[in-house]
HTML snippet that shows the backbone in 3Dmol.js (N, CA, C, O; Angstrom):
<script src="https://3Dmol.org/build/3Dmol-min.js"></script>
<div id="view" style="width:600px;height:400px;position:relative"></div>
<script>
const pdb = `
ATOM      1  N   MET A   1      89.341  78.683  50.760  1.00  0.00           N
ATOM      2  CA  MET A   1      90.114  78.728  49.535  1.00  0.00           C
ATOM      3  C   MET A   1      89.469  77.818  48.513  1.00  0.00           C
ATOM      4  O   MET A   1      89.092  76.693  48.840  1.00  0.00           O
ATOM      5  N   THR A   2      89.338  78.270  47.312  1.00  0.00           N
ATOM      6  CA  THR A   2      88.785  77.455  46.212  1.00  0.00           C
ATOM      7  C   THR A   2      89.824  76.447  45.749  1.00  0.00           C
ATOM      8  O   THR A   2      91.001  76.788  45.631  1.00  0.00           O
ATOM      9  N   THR A   3      89.412  75.215  45.485  1.00  0.00           N
ATOM     10  CA  THR A   3      90.332  74.196  45.008  1.00  0.00           C
ATOM     11  C   THR A   3      90.573  74.395  43.532  1.00  0.00           C
ATOM     12  O   THR A   3      89.645  74.350  42.725  1.00  0.00           O
ATOM     13  N   ILE A   4      91.833  74.618  43.184  1.00  0.00           N
ATOM     14  CA  ILE A   4      92.269  74.729  41.808  1.00  0.00           C
ATOM     15  C   ILE A   4      93.504  73.890  41.606  1.00  0.00           C
ATOM     16  O   ILE A   4      94.147  73.507  42.583  1.00  0.00           O
ATOM     17  N   SER A   5      93.858  73.593  40.380  1.00  0.00           N
ATOM     18  CA  SER A   5      95.023  72.773  40.136  1.00  0.00           C
ATOM     19  C   SER A   5      96.304  73.511  40.510  1.00  0.00           C
ATOM     20  O   SER A   5      96.350  74.741  40.474  1.00  0.00           O
ATOM     21  N   GLU A   6      97.317  72.779  40.860  1.00  0.00           N
ATOM     22  CA  GLU A   6      98.599  73.396  41.217  1.00  0.00           C
ATOM     23  C   GLU A   6      99.122  74.247  40.091  1.00  0.00           C
ATOM     24  O   GLU A   6      99.606  75.353  40.334  1.00  0.00           O
ATOM     25  N   SER A   7      99.040  73.761  38.847  1.00  0.00           N
ATOM     26  CA  SER A   7      99.587  74.523  37.750  1.00  0.00           C
ATOM     27  C   SER A   7      98.824  75.832  37.519  1.00  0.00           C
ATOM     28  O   SER A   7      99.428  76.851  37.184  1.00  0.00           O
ATOM     29  N   ALA A   8      97.480  75.804  37.700  1.00  0.00           N
ATOM     30  CA  ALA A   8      96.674  77.019  37.551  1.00  0.00           C
ATOM     31  C   ALA A   8      97.058  78.010  38.656  1.00  0.00           C
ATOM     32  O   ALA A   8      97.207  79.205  38.400  1.00  0.00           O
ATOM     33  N   MET A   9      97.216  77.510  39.874  1.00  0.00           N
ATOM     34  CA  MET A   9      97.549  78.324  41.026  1.00  0.00           C
ATOM     35  C   MET A   9      98.916  78.987  40.830  1.00  0.00           C
ATOM     36  O   MET A   9      99.071  80.184  41.071  1.00  0.00           O
ATOM     37  N   LEU A  10      99.907  78.201  40.390  1.00  0.00           N
ATOM     38  CA  LEU A  10     101.230  78.748  40.161  1.00  0.00           C
ATOM     39  C   LEU A  10     101.234  79.749  39.023  1.00  0.00           C
ATOM     40  O   LEU A  10     101.921  80.767  39.090  1.00  0.00           O
ATOM     41  N   GLY A  11     100.468  79.465  37.976  1.00  0.00           N
ATOM     42  CA  GLY A  11     100.354  80.384  36.847  1.00  0.00           C
ATOM     43  C   GLY A  11      99.730  81.724  37.242  1.00  0.00           C
ATOM     44  O   GLY A  11     100.153  82.784  36.779  1.00  0.00           O
ATOM     45  N   ALA A  12      98.718  81.655  38.103  1.00  0.00           N
ATOM     46  CA  ALA A  12      98.052  82.906  38.587  1.00  0.00           C
ATOM     47  C   ALA A  12      98.998  83.704  39.429  1.00  0.00           C
ATOM     48  O   ALA A  12      99.054  84.927  39.293  1.00  0.00           O
ATOM     49  N   LEU A  13      99.766  83.046  40.317  1.00  0.00           N
ATOM     50  CA  LEU A  13     100.725  83.760  41.116  1.00  0.00           C
ATOM     51  C   LEU A  13     101.849  84.358  40.265  1.00  0.00           C
ATOM     52  O   LEU A  13     102.274  85.487  40.508  1.00  0.00           O
ATOM     53  N   ALA A  14     102.323  83.619  39.285  1.00  0.00           N
ATOM     54  CA  ALA A  14     103.372  84.172  38.417  1.00  0.00           C
ATOM     55  C   ALA A  14     102.911  85.356  37.605  1.00  0.00           C
ATOM     56  O   ALA A  14     103.689  86.270  37.336  1.00  0.00           O
ATOM     57  N   SER A  15     101.659  85.349  37.215  1.00  0.00           N
ATOM     58  CA  SER A  15     101.108  86.512  36.475  1.00  0.00           C
ATOM     59  C   SER A  15     101.000  87.719  37.377  1.00  0.00           C
ATOM     60  O   SER A  15     101.273  88.844  36.958  1.00  0.00           O
ATOM     61  N   GLU A  16     100.599  87.485  38.627  1.00  0.00           N
ATOM     62  CA  GLU A  16     100.382  88.573  39.566  1.00  0.00           C
ATOM     63  C   GLU A  16     101.700  89.129  40.113  1.00  0.00           C
ATOM     64  O   GLU A  16     101.816  90.325  40.379  1.00  0.00           O
ATOM     65  N   PHE A  17     102.705  88.231  40.279  1.00  0.00           N
ATOM     66  CA  PHE A  17     103.998  88.640  40.835  1.00  0.00           C
ATOM     67  C   PHE A  17     105.120  88.138  39.912  1.00  0.00           C
ATOM     68  O   PHE A  17     105.758  87.127  40.205  1.00  0.00           O
ATOM     69  N   PRO A  18     105.359  88.850  38.796  1.00  0.00           N
ATOM     70  CA  PRO A  18     106.317  88.397  37.814  1.00  0.00           C
ATOM     71  C   PRO A  18     107.764  88.426  38.301  1.00  0.00           C
ATOM     72  O   PRO A  18     108.639  87.868  37.638  1.00  0.00           O
ATOM     73  N   GLY A  19     108.032  89.044  39.409  1.00  0.00           N
ATOM     74  CA  GLY A  19     109.415  89.094  39.943  1.00  0.00           C
ATOM     75  C   GLY A  19     109.809  87.838  40.699  1.00  0.00           C
ATOM     76  O   GLY A  19     110.939  87.732  41.177  1.00  0.00           O
ATOM     77  N   TYR A  20     108.874  86.866  40.816  1.00  0.00           N
ATOM     78  CA  TYR A  20     109.140  85.663  41.597  1.00  0.00           C
ATOM     79  C   TYR A  20     108.893  84.412  40.762  1.00  0.00           C
ATOM     80  O   TYR A  20     108.049  84.396  39.866  1.00  0.00           O
ATOM     81  N   ALA A  21     109.650  83.366  41.078  1.00  0.00           N
ATOM     82  CA  ALA A  21     109.434  82.035  40.474  1.00  0.00           C
ATOM     83  C   ALA A  21     108.704  81.226  41.518  1.00  0.00           C
ATOM     84  O   ALA A  21     109.091  81.242  42.686  1.00  0.00           O
ATOM     85  N   PHE A  22     107.653  80.513  41.130  1.00  0.00           N
ATOM     86  CA  PHE A  22     106.816  79.751  42.032  1.00  0.00           C
ATOM     87  C   PHE A  22     106.937  78.243  41.790  1.00  0.00           C
ATOM     88  O   PHE A  22     107.060  77.782  40.655  1.00  0.00           O
ATOM     89  N   SER A  23     106.897  77.495  42.893  1.00  0.00           N
ATOM     90  CA  SER A  23     106.859  76.023  42.804  1.00  0.00           C
ATOM     91  C   SER A  23     106.158  75.501  44.046  1.00  0.00           C
ATOM     92  O   SER A  23     105.780  76.258  44.940  1.00  0.00           O
ATOM     93  N   THR A  24     105.996  74.183  44.075  1.00  0.00           N
ATOM     94  CA  THR A  24     105.400  73.519  45.236  1.00  0.00           C
ATOM     95  C   THR A  24     106.366  72.465  45.738  1.00  0.00           C
ATOM     96  O   THR A  24     107.236  71.992  45.006  1.00  0.00           O
ATOM     97  N   GLN A  25     106.195  72.106  47.009  1.00  0.00           N
ATOM     98  CA  GLN A  25     107.038  71.074  47.619  1.00  0.00           C
ATOM     99  C   GLN A  25     106.163  70.277  48.551  1.00  0.00           C
ATOM    100  O   GLN A  25     105.501  70.845  49.419  1.00  0.00           O
ATOM    101  N   ARG A  26     106.147  68.962  48.385  1.00  0.00           N
ATOM    102  CA  ARG A  26     105.402  68.095  49.271  1.00  0.00           C
ATOM    103  C   ARG A  26     106.114  68.089  50.656  1.00  0.00           C
ATOM    104  O   ARG A  26     107.330  67.923  50.749  1.00  0.00           O
ATOM    105  N   THR A  27     105.301  68.277  51.722  1.00  0.00           N
ATOM    106  CA  THR A  27     105.820  68.259  53.075  1.00  0.00           C
ATOM    107  C   THR A  27     105.050  67.237  53.883  1.00  0.00           C
ATOM    108  O   THR A  27     104.138  66.589  53.369  1.00  0.00           O
ATOM    109  N   TRP A  28     105.421  67.087  55.175  1.00  0.00           N
ATOM    110  CA  TRP A  28     104.728  66.129  56.022  1.00  0.00           C
ATOM    111  C   TRP A  28     103.257  66.502  56.191  1.00  0.00           C
ATOM    112  O   TRP A  28     102.409  65.627  56.366  1.00  0.00           O
ATOM    113  N   GLU A  29     102.948  67.816  56.137  1.00  0.00           N
ATOM    114  CA  GLU A  29     101.589  68.292  56.345  1.00  0.00           C
ATOM    115  C   GLU A  29     100.782  68.385  55.084  1.00  0.00           C
ATOM    116  O   GLU A  29      99.571  68.595  55.158  1.00  0.00           O
ATOM    117  N   GLY A  30     101.393  68.237  53.915  1.00  0.00           N
ATOM    118  CA  GLY A  30     100.703  68.362  52.662  1.00  0.00           C
ATOM    119  C   GLY A  30     101.614  68.984  51.587  1.00  0.00           C
ATOM    120  O   GLY A  30     102.680  68.449  51.282  1.00  0.00           O
ATOM    121  N   VAL A  31     101.182  70.109  51.024  1.00  0.00           N
ATOM    122  CA  VAL A  31     101.964  70.780  50.014  1.00  0.00           C
ATOM    123  C   VAL A  31     102.161  72.251  50.399  1.00  0.00           C
ATOM    124  O   VAL A  31     101.220  72.945  50.783  1.00  0.00           O
ATOM    125  N   SER A  32     103.424  72.703  50.284  1.00  0.00           N
ATOM    126  CA  SER A  32     103.741  74.094  50.511  1.00  0.00           C
ATOM    127  C   SER A  32     104.056  74.806  49.200  1.00  0.00           C
ATOM    128  O   SER A  32     104.626  74.236  48.270  1.00  0.00           O
ATOM    129  N   LEU A  33     103.664  76.062  49.167  1.00  0.00           N
ATOM    130  CA  LEU A  33     103.982  76.950  48.006  1.00  0.00           C
ATOM    131  C   LEU A  33     105.317  77.617  48.332  1.00  0.00           C
ATOM    132  O   LEU A  33     105.623  77.937  49.481  1.00  0.00           O
ATOM    133  N   ILE A  34     106.102  77.812  47.258  1.00  0.00           N
ATOM    134  CA  ILE A  34     107.424  78.428  47.428  1.00  0.00           C
ATOM    135  C   ILE A  34     107.530  79.516  46.374  1.00  0.00           C
ATOM    136  O   ILE A  34     107.260  79.294  45.193  1.00  0.00           O
ATOM    137  N   ALA A  35     107.933  80.710  46.833  1.00  0.00           N
ATOM    138  CA  ALA A  35     108.164  81.864  45.939  1.00  0.00           C
ATOM    139  C   ALA A  35     109.620  82.284  46.135  1.00  0.00           C
ATOM    140  O   ALA A  35     110.045  82.519  47.266  1.00  0.00           O
ATOM    141  N   VAL A  36     110.388  82.380  45.049  1.00  0.00           N
ATOM    142  CA  VAL A  36     111.801  82.801  45.101  1.00  0.00           C
ATOM    143  C   VAL A  36     111.952  83.940  44.148  1.00  0.00           C
ATOM    144  O   VAL A  36     111.552  83.846  42.988  1.00  0.00           O
ATOM    145  N   ARG A  37     112.541  85.049  44.635  1.00  0.00           N
ATOM    146  CA  ARG A  37     112.694  86.223  43.788  1.00  0.00           C
ATOM    147  C   ARG A  37     113.701  85.977  42.703  1.00  0.00           C
ATOM    148  O   ARG A  37     114.761  85.407  42.960  1.00  0.00           O
ATOM    149  N   HIS A  38     113.393  86.397  41.479  1.00  0.00           N
ATOM    150  CA  HIS A  38     114.274  86.194  40.336  1.00  0.00           C
ATOM    151  C   HIS A  38     115.626  86.881  40.499  1.00  0.00           C
ATOM    152  O   HIS A  38     116.650  86.319  40.109  1.00  0.00           O
ATOM    153  N   GLU A  39     115.650  88.081  41.065  1.00  0.00           N
ATOM    154  CA  GLU A  39     116.928  88.821  41.188  1.00  0.00           C
ATOM    155  C   GLU A  39     117.806  88.309  42.300  1.00  0.00           C
ATOM    156  O   GLU A  39     118.910  88.816  42.494  1.00  0.00           O
ATOM    157  N   GLY A  40     117.353  87.332  43.026  1.00  0.00           N
ATOM    158  CA  GLY A  40     118.149  86.799  44.129  1.00  0.00           C
ATOM    159  C   GLY A  40     118.158  87.688  45.339  1.00  0.00           C
ATOM    160  O   GLY A  40     117.321  88.581  45.470  1.00  0.00           O
ATOM    161  N   SER A  41     119.095  87.452  46.220  1.00  0.00           N
ATOM    162  CA  SER A  41     119.137  88.242  47.436  1.00  0.00           C
ATOM    163  C   SER A  41     119.945  89.533  47.333  1.00  0.00           C
ATOM    164  O   SER A  41     120.168  90.210  48.337  1.00  0.00           O
ATOM    165  N   ALA A  42     120.379  89.873  46.131  1.00  0.00           N
ATOM    166  CA  ALA A  42     121.176  91.111  45.908  1.00  0.00           C
ATOM    167  C   ALA A  42     120.301  92.333  46.091  1.00  0.00           C
ATOM    168  O   ALA A  42     120.825  93.401  46.407  1.00  0.00           O
ATOM    169  N   GLN A  43     119.017  92.233  45.911  1.00  0.00           N
ATOM    170  CA  GLN A  43     118.076  93.357  46.082  1.00  0.00           C
ATOM    171  C   GLN A  43     117.444  93.295  47.462  1.00  0.00           C
ATOM    172  O   GLN A  43     117.287  92.218  48.035  1.00  0.00           O
ATOM    173  N   PRO A  44     117.078  94.477  47.998  1.00  0.00           N
ATOM    174  CA  PRO A  44     116.408  94.466  49.321  1.00  0.00           C
ATOM    175  C   PRO A  44     115.000  93.865  49.218  1.00  0.00           C
ATOM    176  O   PRO A  44     114.386  93.860  48.151  1.00  0.00           O
ATOM    177  N   GLY A  45     114.519  93.369  50.331  1.00  0.00           N
ATOM    178  CA  GLY A  45     113.167  92.816  50.356  1.00  0.00           C
ATOM    179  C   GLY A  45     113.195  91.292  50.511  1.00  0.00           C
ATOM    180  O   GLY A  45     114.244  90.681  50.712  1.00  0.00           O
ATOM    181  N   LEU A  46     112.021  90.717  50.412  1.00  0.00           N
ATOM    182  CA  LEU A  46     111.905  89.262  50.552  1.00  0.00           C
ATOM    183  C   LEU A  46     112.586  88.514  49.436  1.00  0.00           C
ATOM    184  O   LEU A  46     112.446  88.849  48.260  1.00  0.00           O
ATOM    185  N   TYR A  47     113.320  87.502  49.819  1.00  0.00           N
ATOM    186  CA  TYR A  47     113.984  86.639  48.826  1.00  0.00           C
ATOM    187  C   TYR A  47     113.156  85.401  48.589  1.00  0.00           C
ATOM    188  O   TYR A  47     113.003  84.980  47.443  1.00  0.00           O
ATOM    189  N   VAL A  48     112.613  84.797  49.641  1.00  0.00           N
ATOM    190  CA  VAL A  48     111.860  83.570  49.523  1.00  0.00           C
ATOM    191  C   VAL A  48     110.694  83.606  50.515  1.00  0.00           C
ATOM    192  O   VAL A  48     110.815  84.143  51.616  1.00  0.00           O
ATOM    193  N   VAL A  49     109.567  83.025  50.105  1.00  0.00           N
ATOM    194  CA  VAL A  49     108.404  82.832  50.944  1.00  0.00           C
ATOM    195  C   VAL A  49     107.982  81.394  50.823  1.00  0.00           C
ATOM    196  O   VAL A  49     107.830  80.895  49.708  1.00  0.00           O
ATOM    197  N   ILE A  50     107.783  80.694  51.954  1.00  0.00           N
ATOM    198  CA  ILE A  50     107.330  79.320  51.957  1.00  0.00           C
ATOM    199  C   ILE A  50     106.097  79.250  52.884  1.00  0.00           C
ATOM    200  O   ILE A  50     106.176  79.622  54.055  1.00  0.00           O
ATOM    201  N   THR A  51     104.969  78.773  52.349  1.00  0.00           N
ATOM    202  CA  THR A  51     103.769  78.622  53.170  1.00  0.00           C
ATOM    203  C   THR A  51     102.826  77.621  52.510  1.00  0.00           C
ATOM    204  O   THR A  51     102.825  77.500  51.285  1.00  0.00           O
ATOM    205  N   PRO A  52     102.032  76.910  53.284  1.00  0.00           N
ATOM    206  CA  PRO A  52     101.028  76.039  52.659  1.00  0.00           C
ATOM    207  C   PRO A  52      99.778  76.775  52.268  1.00  0.00           C
ATOM    208  O   PRO A  52      98.896  76.178  51.650  1.00  0.00           O
ATOM    209  N   ASP A  53      99.652  78.071  52.603  1.00  0.00           N
ATOM    210  CA  ASP A  53      98.385  78.804  52.464  1.00  0.00           C
ATOM    211  C   ASP A  53      98.499  79.821  51.313  1.00  0.00           C
ATOM    212  O   ASP A  53      99.319  80.738  51.375  1.00  0.00           O
ATOM    213  N   LEU A  54      97.694  79.660  50.289  1.00  0.00           N
ATOM    214  CA  LEU A  54      97.688  80.539  49.107  1.00  0.00           C
ATOM    215  C   LEU A  54      97.407  81.986  49.509  1.00  0.00           C
ATOM    216  O   LEU A  54      98.084  82.899  49.037  1.00  0.00           O
ATOM    217  N   ASP A  55      96.419  82.203  50.374  1.00  0.00           N
ATOM    218  CA  ASP A  55      96.068  83.541  50.806  1.00  0.00           C
ATOM    219  C   ASP A  55      97.245  84.223  51.549  1.00  0.00           C
ATOM    220  O   ASP A  55      97.530  85.402  51.339  1.00  0.00           O
ATOM    221  N   GLU A  56      97.900  83.460  52.400  1.00  0.00           N
ATOM    222  CA  GLU A  56      99.072  83.984  53.097  1.00  0.00           C
ATOM    223  C   GLU A  56     100.178  84.358  52.129  1.00  0.00           C
ATOM    224  O   GLU A  56     100.826  85.392  52.290  1.00  0.00           O
ATOM    225  N   MET A  57     100.395  83.520  51.123  1.00  0.00           N
ATOM    226  CA  MET A  57     101.415  83.785  50.101  1.00  0.00           C
ATOM    227  C   MET A  57     101.128  85.113  49.398  1.00  0.00           C
ATOM    228  O   MET A  57     102.014  85.956  49.259  1.00  0.00           O
ATOM    229  N   ARG A  58      99.889  85.286  48.961  1.00  0.00           N
ATOM    230  CA  ARG A  58      99.482  86.491  48.221  1.00  0.00           C
ATOM    231  C   ARG A  58      99.652  87.726  49.150  1.00  0.00           C
ATOM    232  O   ARG A  58     100.229  88.740  48.757  1.00  0.00           O
ATOM    233  N   ARG A  59      99.140  87.607  50.368  1.00  0.00           N
ATOM    234  CA  ARG A  59      99.178  88.707  51.321  1.00  0.00           C
ATOM    235  C   ARG A  59     100.631  89.136  51.599  1.00  0.00           C
ATOM    236  O   ARG A  59     100.957  90.323  51.610  1.00  0.00           O
ATOM    237  N   THR A  60     101.491  88.126  51.824  1.00  0.00           N
ATOM    238  CA  THR A  60     102.892  88.419  52.136  1.00  0.00           C
ATOM    239  C   THR A  60     103.577  89.103  50.947  1.00  0.00           C
ATOM    240  O   THR A  60     104.307  90.076  51.136  1.00  0.00           O
ATOM    241  N   LEU A  61     103.350  88.604  49.723  1.00  0.00           N
ATOM    242  CA  LEU A  61     103.982  89.199  48.570  1.00  0.00           C
ATOM    243  C   LEU A  61     103.401  90.600  48.276  1.00  0.00           C
ATOM    244  O   LEU A  61     104.140  91.502  47.881  1.00  0.00           O
ATOM    245  N   LEU A  62     102.106  90.777  48.464  1.00  0.00           N
ATOM    246  CA  LEU A  62     101.517  92.095  48.281  1.00  0.00           C
ATOM    247  C   LEU A  62     102.139  93.095  49.243  1.00  0.00           C
ATOM    248  O   LEU A  62     102.497  94.203  48.845  1.00  0.00           O
ATOM    249  N   GLU A  63     102.266  92.716  50.484  1.00  0.00           N
ATOM    250  CA  GLU A  63     102.847  93.580  51.505  1.00  0.00           C
ATOM    251  C   GLU A  63     104.308  93.912  51.195  1.00  0.00           C
ATOM    252  O   GLU A  63     104.748  95.046  51.383  1.00  0.00           O
ATOM    253  N   SER A  64     105.039  92.932  50.729  1.00  0.00           N
ATOM    254  CA  SER A  64     106.481  93.127  50.506  1.00  0.00           C
ATOM    255  C   SER A  64     106.757  93.968  49.264  1.00  0.00           C
ATOM    256  O   SER A  64     107.794  94.626  49.178  1.00  0.00           O
ATOM    257  N   THR A  65     105.826  93.949  48.293  1.00  0.00           N
ATOM    258  CA  THR A  65     106.021  94.692  47.055  1.00  0.00           C
ATOM    259  C   THR A  65     105.285  96.053  47.098  1.00  0.00           C
ATOM    260  O   THR A  65     105.401  96.848  46.165  1.00  0.00           O
ATOM    261  N   GLY A  66     104.543  96.313  48.165  1.00  0.00           N
ATOM    262  CA  GLY A  66     103.813  97.576  48.298  1.00  0.00           C
ATOM    263  C   GLY A  66     102.575  97.615  47.435  1.00  0.00           C
ATOM    264  O   GLY A  66     102.048  98.704  47.206  1.00  0.00           O
ATOM    265  N   LEU A  67     102.073  96.483  46.936  1.00  0.00           N
ATOM    266  CA  LEU A  67     100.903  96.457  46.076  1.00  0.00           C
ATOM    267  C   LEU A  67      99.616  96.265  46.841  1.00  0.00           C
ATOM    268  O   LEU A  67      98.552  96.260  46.222  1.00  0.00           O
ATOM    269  N   GLU A  68      99.651  96.104  48.175  1.00  0.00           N
ATOM    270  CA  GLU A  68      98.450  95.856  48.920  1.00  0.00           C
ATOM    271  C   GLU A  68      97.443  96.980  48.821  1.00  0.00           C
ATOM    272  O   GLU A  68      96.241  96.735  48.925  1.00  0.00           O
ATOM    273  N   ASP A  69      97.894  98.200  48.622  1.00  0.00           N
ATOM    274  CA  ASP A  69      96.989  99.358  48.477  1.00  0.00           C
ATOM    275  C   ASP A  69      96.329  99.380  47.102  1.00  0.00           C
ATOM    276  O   ASP A  69      95.265  99.975  46.937  1.00  0.00           O
ATOM    277  N   GLU A  70      96.950  98.736  46.115  1.00  0.00           N
ATOM    278  CA  GLU A  70      96.386  98.701  44.782  1.00  0.00           C
ATOM    279  C   GLU A  70      95.366  97.607  44.585  1.00  0.00           C
ATOM    280  O   GLU A  70      94.663  97.596  43.574  1.00  0.00           O
ATOM    281  N   ASN A  71      95.266  96.685  45.526  1.00  0.00           N
ATOM    282  CA  ASN A  71      94.344  95.546  45.401  1.00  0.00           C
ATOM    283  C   ASN A  71      93.408  95.502  46.588  1.00  0.00           C
ATOM    284  O   ASN A  71      93.441  94.521  47.332  1.00  0.00           O
ATOM    285  N   PRO A  72      92.563  96.519  46.815  1.00  0.00           N
ATOM    286  CA  PRO A  72      91.685  96.496  47.969  1.00  0.00           C
ATOM    287  C   PRO A  72      90.678  95.360  47.871  1.00  0.00           C
ATOM    288  O   PRO A  72      90.253  94.973  46.782  1.00  0.00           O
ATOM    289  N   GLY A  73      90.309  94.837  49.034  1.00  0.00           N
ATOM    290  CA  GLY A  73      89.324  93.776  49.052  1.00  0.00           C
ATOM    291  C   GLY A  73      89.865  92.394  48.760  1.00  0.00           C
ATOM    292  O   GLY A  73      89.088  91.440  48.722  1.00  0.00           O
ATOM    293  N   ARG A  74      91.143  92.244  48.556  1.00  0.00           N
ATOM    294  CA  ARG A  74      91.721  90.905  48.297  1.00  0.00           C
ATOM    295  C   ARG A  74      92.343  90.390  49.519  1.00  0.00           C
ATOM    296  O   ARG A  74      92.884  89.285  49.518  1.00  0.00           O
TER     297      ARG A  74
END
`;
const viewer = $3Dmol.createViewer("view");
viewer.addModel(pdb, "pdb");
viewer.setStyle({}, {cartoon: {color: "spectrum"}});
viewer.zoomTo();
viewer.render();
</script>
């Protein structure tokens, strides 16, 4: 993973997944990324994703939104 600033990383995620609000949280192991769906839990699908891995965050959100087929090679 390329090292980028937290604000750039969160901005890139927010642009790619506008249905989610992104933040970070310091943990014992470092920093975790948090994605929370804007519409809350009233809609089906993922409500929140928490992971320290940017690639895992993207992959999980792509799979949950059905966009993984639109972004081959990512």
